[in-house]
C-alpha positions as CSV (number, residue, x, y, z in Angstrom):
1,X,-16.9,-7.3,19.1
2,X,-15.1,-5.4,16.1
3,X,-12.5,-7.2,14.0
4,X,-10.6,-7.1,10.5
5,X,-10.1,-9.8,8.6
6,X,-7.6,-10.7,6.5
7,X,-7.9,-13.7,4.3
8,X,-4.6,-15.1,3.2
9,X,-6.5,-17.0,0.5
10,X,-7.4,-14.1,-1.4
11,X,-4.1,-12.2,-0.8
12,X,-2.5,-15.4,-2.2
13,X,-4.4,-15.4,-5.0
14,X,-3.7,-11.8,-6.0
15,X,-0.1,-11.7,-5.2
16,X,0.1,-15.1,-7.6
17,X,-2.0,-13.1,-10.5
18,X,0.1,-9.5,-10.5
19,X,3.5,-11.8,-10.0
20,X,2.1,-13.3,-13.8
21,X,1.6,-9.5,-15.0
22,X,5.1,-8.7,-13.7
23,X,7.1,-11.7,-15.2
24,X,5.2,-11.3,-18.6
25,X,6.8,-8.0,-18.6
26,X,10.1,-9.7,-17.6
27,X,10.0,-7.4,-14.5
28,X,10.6,-7.8,-11.2
29,X,8.4,-6.3,-7.9
30,X,8.3,-5.5,-4.3
31,X,5.3,-6.0,-2.1
32,X,4.4,-3.0,-0.4
33,X,3.2,-3.8,2.7
34,X,3.0,-0.9,5.2
35,X,-1.0,-0.9,5.1
36,X,-0.7,-4.2,7.4
37,X,1.4,-1.8,9.6
38,X,4.1,-4.7,10.5
39,X,1.5,-7.2,11.5
40,X,3.3,-10.7,12.4
41,X,0.6,-13.0,11.3
42,X,-0.2,-11.6,8.0
43,X,4.0,-11.2,7.0
44,X,4.5,-14.6,8.3
45,X,1.3,-15.5,5.7
46,X,3.3,-13.6,2.9
47,X,6.4,-15.3,3.9
48,X,5.0,-18.7,3.5
49,X,3.3,-17.9,0.2
50,X,7.0,-17.4,-1.0
51,X,7.1,-13.7,-0.9
52,X,11.2,-12.7,-0.6
53,X,11.0,-9.0,-1.2
54,X,8.8,-6.3,0.8
55,X,8.9,-2.6,0.9
56,X,7.8,-0.5,4.3
57,X,8.0,3.2,5.1
58,X,8.2,2.7,9.0
59,X,11.4,1.5,10.7
60,X,9.3,-0.8,13.3
61,X,7.7,-2.6,10.4
62,X,11.1,-3.3,8.6
63,X,12.1,-4.6,12.2
64,X,9.3,-7.1,11.7
65,X,10.5,-8.0,8.5
66,X,13.8,-8.7,9.5
67,X,12.6,-11.0,12.1
68,X,11.1,-13.5,9.6
69,X,12.5,-16.8,9.8
70,X,12.7,-16.7,5.9
71,X,15.8,-14.1,4.7
72,X,13.4,-11.3,3.0
73,X,14.9,-8.1,1.1
74,X,13.9,-5.1,2.6
75,X,13.4,-1.6,0.8
76,X,12.9,1.9,2.9
77,X,10.1,3.6,1.1
78,X,10.1,6.6,3.3
79,X,12.9,9.0,2.5
80,X,15.6,8.7,5.2
81,X,16.0,11.5,7.9
82,X,18.9,12.2,10.2
83,X,18.0,10.5,13.2
84,X,16.8,7.7,11.3
85,X,19.9,6.8,9.3
86,X,21.4,4.1,11.5
87,X,18.5,2.1,11.4
88,X,17.7,2.6,8.0
89,X,21.0,0.8,6.8
90,X,20.5,-1.6,9.8
91,X,17.5,-2.8,8.7
92,X,16.7,-1.6,5.3
93,X,18.8,-3.4,1.9
94,X,17.7,-0.4,-0.1
95,X,16.2,3.2,0.4
96,X,14.5,5.7,-2.1
97,X,16.6,8.9,-1.9
98,X,16.7,12.5,-3.2
99,X,19.1,14.9,-1.3
100,X,22.7,14.4,-1.9
101,X,23.4,15.2,1.6
102,X,21.5,12.7,3.3
103,X,22.8,10.3,0.8
104,X,26.4,11.5,2.2
105,X,25.2,10.7,5.5
106,X,24.1,6.8,4.4
107,X,27.4,6.3,3.2
108,X,29.2,7.8,6.5
109,X,26.9,5.5,8.3
110,X,26.9,2.5,6.1
111,X,31.0,2.7,6.6
112,X,30.4,2.3,10.2
113,X,28.2,-0.6,10.1
114,X,30.6,-2.1,7.8
115,X,27.7,-2.3,4.8
116,X,27.2,-1.3,1.5
117,X,23.7,0.3,1.3
118,X,21.8,0.4,-2.2
119,X,19.7,3.5,-3.2
120,X,17.4,4.2,-5.8
121,X,17.3,8.0,-7.1
122,X,13.7,9.3,-7.4
123,X,12.7,11.4,-9.9
124,X,10.0,14.2,-10.2
125,X,7.6,13.4,-13.0
126,X,4.5,15.2,-12.2
127,X,2.7,13.9,-8.5
128,X,4.8,16.9,-6.7
129,X,5.6,14.5,-3.8
130,X,9.4,13.4,-3.4
131,X,11.6,13.6,-6.3
132,X,14.9,15.1,-8.2
133,X,13.9,17.6,-10.8
134,X,15.3,16.3,-14.3
135,X,17.6,18.5,-14.7
136,X,19.2,18.5,-11.5
137,X,20.2,15.0,-12.1
138,X,23.4,15.0,-13.7
139,X,25.2,16.9,-10.9
140,X,23.8,14.5,-8.2
141,X,25.0,11.8,-9.8
142,X,28.4,13.0,-10.6
143,X,28.9,13.1,-6.7
144,X,27.1,10.1,-5.6
145,X,29.1,7.3,-7.6
146,X,32.1,8.3,-5.6
147,X,30.6,7.1,-2.5
148,X,32.5,3.9,-1.4
149,X,29.6,2.3,0.6
150,X,26.5,3.4,-1.5
151,X,25.5,1.8,-4.6
152,X,23.4,3.6,-6.6
153,X,20.9,0.8,-8.7
154,X,18.9,3.1,-10.8
155,X,16.2,5.7,-10.7
156,X,13.0,5.6,-10.0
157,X,9.3,7.4,-9.6
158,X,6.1,7.9,-7.9
159,X,2.8,8.6,-9.8
160,X,-0.3,8.8,-8.0
161,X,0.5,8.8,-4.7
162,X,-0.2,12.2,-3.8
163,X,-1.7,14.7,-6.5
164,X,-3.6,12.0,-8.2
165,X,-1.6,12.4,-11.3
166,X,-2.6,9.3,-13.4
167,X,0.4,7.4,-15.0
168,X,1.4,8.3,-18.7
169,X,3.3,6.6,-21.6
170,X,5.0,9.9,-22.1
171,X,6.2,9.6,-18.7
172,X,7.5,6.6,-18.4
173,X,9.2,7.3,-21.8
174,X,10.9,10.3,-20.2
175,X,11.9,8.1,-17.4
176,X,13.8,5.5,-19.4
177,X,15.2,8.3,-21.3
178,X,16.8,9.9,-18.6
179,X,18.2,6.5,-17.5
180,X,19.6,5.9,-20.5
181,X,21.4,9.3,-20.7
182,X,22.6,8.6,-17.0
183,X,24.2,5.1,-18.3
184,X,25.7,6.7,-21.6
185,X,27.3,9.7,-19.4
186,X,28.6,7.9,-16.7
187,X,29.5,4.5,-18.0
188,X,28.0,2.6,-14.7
189,X,25.4,0.1,-14.9
190,X,22.1,1.2,-13.5
191,X,20.0,-2.1,-13.4
192,X,16.7,-0.7,-11.8
193,X,14.1,1.5,-13.4
194,X,11.7,1.1,-10.9
195,X,8.2,2.3,-12.0
196,X,5.9,3.1,-9.7
197,X,3.0,1.8,-7.7
198,X,-0.4,-0.2,-8.2
199,X,-1.3,3.0,-10.1
200,X,0.7,1.0,-12.8
201,X,-1.0,-2.0,-13.4
202,X,-3.4,-0.7,-16.0
203,X,-0.8,0.0,-17.9
204,X,1.5,-3.2,-17.3
205,X,-1.5,-5.4,-18.2
206,X,-2.2,-3.9,-21.6
207,X,1.6,-4.3,-22.3
208,X,2.2,-0.7,-23.3
209,X,4.8,-0.1,-20.6
210,X,8.2,0.3,-22.1
211,X,10.0,-2.8,-21.3
212,X,13.0,-1.1,-19.7
213,X,10.8,-0.2,-16.9
214,X,11.8,-3.5,-14.7
215,X,10.6,-3.3,-11.2
216,X,7.5,-2.2,-9.7
217,X,6.5,-1.7,-5.5
218,X,3.1,-2.9,-5.2
219,X,0.6,-3.0,-2.2
220,X,-2.8,-1.5,-2.7
221,X,-3.9,-3.7,-5.1
222,X,-2.9,-6.6,-3.9
223,X,-4.7,-6.0,-0.3
224,X,-7.7,-4.7,-2.0
225,X,-7.6,-5.6,-5.8
226,X,-8.1,-1.6,-6.6
227,X,-7.8,0.0,-10.2
228,X,-6.2,3.0,-9.3
229,X,-6.7,4.7,-12.5
230,X,-10.2,3.6,-13.6
231,X,-11.8,3.1,-10.0
232,X,-13.6,0.2,-8.9
233,X,-11.5,-3.3,-8.7
234,X,-9.2,-4.9,-11.5
235,X,-10.3,-7.7,-13.5
236,X,-8.9,-11.2,-12.3
237,X,-7.8,-9.5,-8.6
238,X,-10.4,-10.4,-5.5
239,X,-11.3,-7.4,-3.7
240,X,-12.3,-9.6,-0.4
241,X,-9.0,-9.9,0.9
242,X,-10.1,-7.3,3.8
243,X,-13.1,-7.5,5.6
244,X,-14.4,-4.7,8.8
245,X,-17.0,-6.5,10.5
246,X,-18.7,-4.0,13.1
247,X,-21.3,-4.6,16.0
248,X,-24.6,-3.5,15.7
249,X,-25.4,-1.6,19.3
250,X,-28.8,-0.3,18.2
251,X,-31.2,-0.7,15.7
252,X,-34.5,1.3,15.5
253,X,-37.2,2.9,13.1
254,X,-36.5,6.5,13.2
255,X,-37.2,9.7,11.1
256,X,-34.5,9.7,8.6
257,X,-34.5,13.6,8.8
258,X,-32.8,15.7,11.6
259,X,-36.0,17.6,13.6
260,X,-35.7,21.4,14.3
261,X,-32.8,23.7,13.5
262,X,-29.5,22.5,12.5
263,X,-26.1,24.0,11.6
264,X,-22.7,23.0,10.4
265,X,-21.4,22.8,14.0
266,X,-21.0,19.1,14.1
267,X,-17.4,17.6,14.9
268,X,-16.9,15.6,11.6
269,X,-18.9,15.9,8.2
270,X,-22.0,14.2,7.2
271,X,-21.3,11.3,5.1
272,X,-25.0,10.8,4.0
273,X,-25.0,11.3,-0.2
274,X,-29.1,11.3,-0.1
275,X,-31.3,13.8,0.8
276,X,-33.9,12.2,2.9
277,X,-37.3,13.5,2.1
278,X,-39.4,15.3,4.9
279,X,-41.4,13.1,7.0
280,X,-39.5,10.0,5.7
281,X,-38.6,6.8,8.0
282,X,-36.4,3.8,8.2
283,X,-34.3,1.9,10.1
284,X,-30.9,3.4,11.5
285,X,-28.5,1.2,13.2
286,X,-25.8,2.4,15.6
287,X,-22.4,0.3,15.1
288,X,-19.5,0.6,17.1
289,X,-16.7,2.2,15.2
290,X,-16.1,5.8,14.7
291,X,-13.6,8.5,13.5
292,X,-11.3,7.6,16.1
293,X,-11.2,4.1,14.6
294,X,-10.8,4.8,10.7
295,X,-11.5,6.9,8.2
296,X,-15.2,6.3,8.0
297,X,-16.2,7.8,4.8
298,X,-14.0,5.1,3.3
299,X,-15.8,2.1,4.5
300,X,-18.3,0.6,1.9
301,X,-20.8,-1.6,3.2
302,X,-21.3,-4.9,1.7
303,X,-24.8,-4.7,1.4
304,X,-25.3,-2.1,-1.1
305,X,-28.6,-0.6,0.2
306,X,-27.3,0.4,3.5
307,X,-25.9,4.1,3.7
308,X,-23.6,5.4,6.0
309,X,-25.2,8.7,7.5
310,X,-22.5,9.8,9.8
311,X,-20.0,9.3,12.7
312,X,-18.7,10.6,15.8
313,X,-15.6,9.6,17.4
314,X,-16.6,6.5,18.0
315,X,-19.9,5.5,16.8
316,X,-21.4,5.2,13.2
317,X,-24.8,5.4,11.8
318,X,-26.5,3.4,9.1
319,X,-29.7,3.7,7.2
320,X,-30.4,0.1,6.5
321,X,-33.9,0.7,5.0
322,X,-36.7,-1.7,6.2
323,X,-33.9,-4.0,8.0
324,X,-35.0,-6.7,5.5
325,X,-31.8,-8.7,7.5
326,X,-33.8,-8.5,10.9
327,X,-30.5,-6.7,12.4
328,X,-30.6,-6.7,16.0
329,X,-28.2,-5.7,18.9
330,X,-25.2,-7.8,18.5
331,X,-25.7,-8.4,14.9
332,X,-22.7,-7.8,12.4
333,X,-22.6,-5.5,9.4
334,X,-19.5,-6.1,7.1
335,X,-17.5,-3.2,5.2
336,X,-14.7,-3.3,2.4
337,X,-12.1,-0.4,3.4
338,X,-10.6,1.9,1.3
339,X,-7.2,2.2,1.4
340,X,-7.0,5.1,3.5
341,X,-9.3,3.3,5.8
342,X,-7.5,0.2,5.9
343,X,-4.3,1.9,7.1
344,X,-5.8,3.4,10.1
345,X,-7.5,0.7,10.9
346,X,-4.3,-1.6,10.6
347,X,-2.4,0.9,12.6
348,X,-5.3,1.6,15.5
349,X,-5.3,-0.4,18.7
350,X,-9.2,-0.6,19.0
351,X,-9.6,-2.8,16.5
352,X,-9.1,-6.6,16.4
353,X,-7.2,-8.0,13.4
354,X,-8.0,-11.8,12.3
355,X,-6.0,-14.0,10.1
356,X,-8.1,-16.8,8.3
357,X,-7.0,-19.4,7.8
358,X,-4.4,-19.9,10.6
359,X,-0.8,-20.3,9.9
360,X,-0.7,-23.5,10.7
361,X,-3.3,-24.6,8.3
362,X,-2.2,-21.9,5.7
363,X,1.2,-23.9,5.6
364,X,-0.5,-26.9,4.5
365,X,-2.5,-25.0,1.7
366,X,0.4,-23.6,0.1
367,X,2.7,-26.9,0.0
368,X,0.1,-28.1,-2.2
369,X,-0.3,-24.9,-5.0
370,X,2.3,-22.9,-6.4
371,X,3.9,-20.0,-4.5
372,X,5.3,-16.8,-6.0
373,X,8.1,-16.0,-7.7
374,X,8.6,-12.8,-5.7
375,X,12.9,-13.4,-4.8
376,X,14.9,-11.0,-3.8
377,X,15.5,-8.0,-6.4
378,X,19.1,-7.9,-5.9
379,X,19.4,-11.6,-6.6
380,X,18.4,-11.0,-10.3
381,X,20.8,-7.9,-10.7
382,X,24.1,-8.0,-12.7
383,X,26.3,-5.3,-10.8
384,X,29.4,-6.1,-12.1
385,X,28.6,-5.0,-15.8
């Protein structure tokens, strides 16, 4: 049986550590939960840890957050689109925006629901995903402050989410300068400078980030411990919070090089990084996960001697050398997933998800340990000054 194992104790460790770094900067942060795809047990576990600000890009997941027993602030990370505006206002306390007409429509919908909807205006700083060009900000802000049911909390940026742009001090200094200019011109409080994702953590840790950057949206490093800038994992974070366990259905000693003429006409590309020498042999395990289940190239075997060879829709082949672990049909091979692989595993219906420890046991564990200081961001903002 294949299953994705999610370790709440490891997540708790990572959240507390990142919380220390953010608080040391004098900032707040929201936990990006979109990789968990609204999984009820995981969300409940996060709530038990003390997480009260969660951010997601799917409305169904925000609905799951709304259903938590503990009141939890919700951020909508996907740019709102017209058919979704009713649900965005209903389910999200805060959304990220770039388009005037959408903000105007959000104002109308918020008035209809008798609510105040808060927004962050995203600014393009080089990643070339969403964001208003800096030269267009003044005309936009000149209009959106007049909407009675929209509260503008500040500005934000995304780096490292599309083009792999590495966050730099110069980019964040530009963000801070834009923030200062907007407050000077419009004489209105803009309490938040939301400075991005897990890719910012190295700058946050070494103390080089401008203090005016006072909010972060962090997810991947919590769930995987990833260092998005330097590769590998961040020191002091655990990388074992998520493990994929996959069953072996065949194990045989075979040639490591295909026989006869080969072509590129395979449904999926090869995953093998080494070129086997002619006549070489070794054990090859066939496991019951494939491209239909996840991004197989994003799986890293826990045993460093194992190598992914290739995958079809439903099966993957792993070279296991001389089979020192004596693998047999029914044995388990474990993997660490990349973020892309994790998202597809959580979203898919073919892989079981197993949360450990159970919620009742975990509730007893956190009673005797420090929870995180991750309150709703809005609680700490002075919106009247």
